[in-house]
C-alpha positions as CSV (number, residue, x, y, z in Angstrom):
1,M,92.0,126.0,103.5
2,T,88.3,125.9,104.3
3,D,86.5,122.6,104.4
4,D,83.5,123.1,102.2
5,R,82.2,119.6,103.0
6,A,81.8,120.1,106.7
7,Y,78.3,120.5,108.0
8,P,76.5,119.8,104.7
9,S,72.9,120.4,104.1
10,R,72.6,117.0,102.5
11,P,74.9,113.9,102.2
12,F,77.6,113.8,99.6
13,V,77.8,110.7,97.3
14,G,81.2,109.2,97.4
15,V,83.0,106.2,95.9
16,R,85.8,104.0,97.2
17,A,88.0,101.5,95.3
18,V,89.0,98.2,96.8
19,V,92.1,97.6,94.6
20,I,93.4,94.1,94.8
21,D,96.6,92.7,93.4
22,Q,97.5,89.1,94.2
23,E,97.3,89.0,98.0
24,L,97.6,92.8,98.5
25,V,95.1,95.6,98.8
26,L,95.8,99.3,98.1
27,L,95.4,101.7,101.0
28,V,95.9,105.5,101.3
29,K,96.7,107.5,104.4
30,R,94.3,110.4,104.4
31,G,95.8,113.9,104.3
32,R,92.7,115.9,105.1
33,P,89.5,115.5,107.2
34,P,87.6,113.5,107.7
35,L,90.0,110.7,108.9
36,A,93.2,112.7,108.3
37,G,96.1,110.5,109.2
38,H,94.1,107.3,109.1
39,W,94.6,104.5,106.5
40,S,91.6,104.0,104.2
41,L,90.5,102.9,100.8
42,P,91.2,105.4,98.0
43,G,88.1,107.4,97.0
44,G,86.2,110.6,97.3
45,A,83.1,112.5,96.2
46,V,81.4,112.1,92.9
47,E,81.4,115.3,90.8
48,T,78.3,116.6,89.1
49,G,77.8,115.0,85.7
50,E,80.3,112.2,86.5
51,T,79.5,108.5,86.4
52,L,80.3,106.3,89.4
53,V,82.9,104.4,87.4
54,A,84.6,107.6,86.2
55,A,84.6,108.9,89.7
56,V,86.3,105.7,91.0
57,Q,88.9,105.9,88.2
58,R,89.6,109.6,88.8
59,E,89.9,109.3,92.6
60,V,92.3,106.4,92.4
61,Y,94.4,108.2,89.8
62,E,94.4,111.5,91.7
63,E,95.3,109.8,95.0
64,T,97.7,107.1,93.9
65,G,98.8,107.6,90.2
66,L,97.3,104.2,89.3
67,V,94.9,103.5,86.5
68,V,92.2,100.9,87.4
69,D,89.6,98.7,85.8
70,V,86.4,99.1,87.8
71,G,84.7,95.8,88.6
72,P,81.5,94.9,90.6
73,R,79.9,97.0,93.2
74,L,80.6,95.6,96.7
75,A,78.7,97.7,99.1
76,V,76.6,100.9,99.7
77,L,76.9,102.4,103.1
78,D,76.6,105.5,105.2
79,R,79.6,107.3,106.6
80,I,78.5,109.9,109.2
81,H,80.9,111.7,111.4
82,L,79.3,113.5,114.3
83,D,80.9,116.5,116.1
84,A,81.1,116.8,120.0
85,N,77.5,118.2,120.0
86,G,76.1,115.3,118.0
87,R,75.7,117.3,114.7
88,A,76.6,115.7,111.4
89,E,80.0,117.3,110.6
90,Y,80.5,115.0,107.6
91,H,77.9,112.8,105.9
92,Y,78.7,110.6,102.9
93,V,76.8,107.8,101.1
94,L,79.7,105.6,99.9
95,I,79.7,103.1,97.1
96,D,82.5,100.6,97.1
97,F,83.8,98.9,94.0
98,A,86.3,96.0,93.4
99,C,89.1,97.2,91.1
100,Q,92.3,96.0,89.5
101,V,95.3,98.0,88.3
102,V,95.8,98.3,84.6
103,G,98.5,101.0,84.5
104,G,100.3,103.9,86.2
105,A,102.9,104.0,89.0
106,L,102.1,104.0,92.7
107,Q,102.9,107.4,94.2
108,P,100.7,109.4,96.7
109,H,99.1,112.5,95.1
110,S,96.2,114.9,95.9
111,D,94.9,114.6,99.4
112,A,96.7,111.3,100.2
113,A,99.6,111.6,102.6
114,D,100.8,108.1,101.7
115,A,99.7,105.2,99.5
116,R,100.9,101.6,99.7
117,W,100.1,98.0,99.0
118,V,99.2,96.1,102.2
119,S,99.1,92.3,102.8
120,R,96.1,90.8,104.4
121,P,98.0,89.9,107.6
122,E,99.0,93.6,108.0
123,L,95.4,94.9,107.9
124,P,94.3,94.4,111.6
125,G,97.3,96.5,112.7
126,L,96.1,99.6,110.7
127,S,93.0,100.3,112.8
128,L,90.6,99.8,109.9
129,S,86.9,99.5,110.8
130,G,85.3,96.1,110.8
131,E,83.0,97.3,108.0
132,M,86.1,98.2,105.9
133,L,87.8,94.9,106.6
134,G,84.6,93.1,105.5
135,V,84.5,95.0,102.2
136,I,88.1,94.2,101.6
137,D,87.5,90.5,102.3
138,E,84.6,90.6,99.8
139,A,86.8,92.1,97.1
140,F,89.4,89.3,97.7
141,M,86.6,86.7,97.2
142,C,85.2,88.5,94.2
143,L,88.5,89.1,92.4
144,G,90.5,86.1,93.8
145,D,90.6,84.2,90.6
146,R,91.4,87.3,88.5
147,A,93.8,89.1,90.8
């Protein structure tokens, strides 16, 4: 399988879902680069002609089998992975959204090697970036009274 997103001529627009249920957050273990084998938020690239909300819903469903209601935007950030020579091997502009489950059954699909609900105390042990932990905290604050 070739990686058609490696060494892009311009950044890809991507979305991520911070799916909250009670005191749990949904994480996926990436099955493909970038970040293969690492825990992350479900998400991926926006397709041409697709709205951001539709992209979030599609990506969550494709990776986890869950249907989500997409809430407020939490963050917009750069995700740039440099190779050993300092070239941008991957470049995404990511838009994070707070989400809640409204249907489906959790089961890893698509490019997710695993998917599971994680409690807040478990998060530091999963080697998530400080930036990702901050976005997750913001989603808990945003959805706390509705989750």
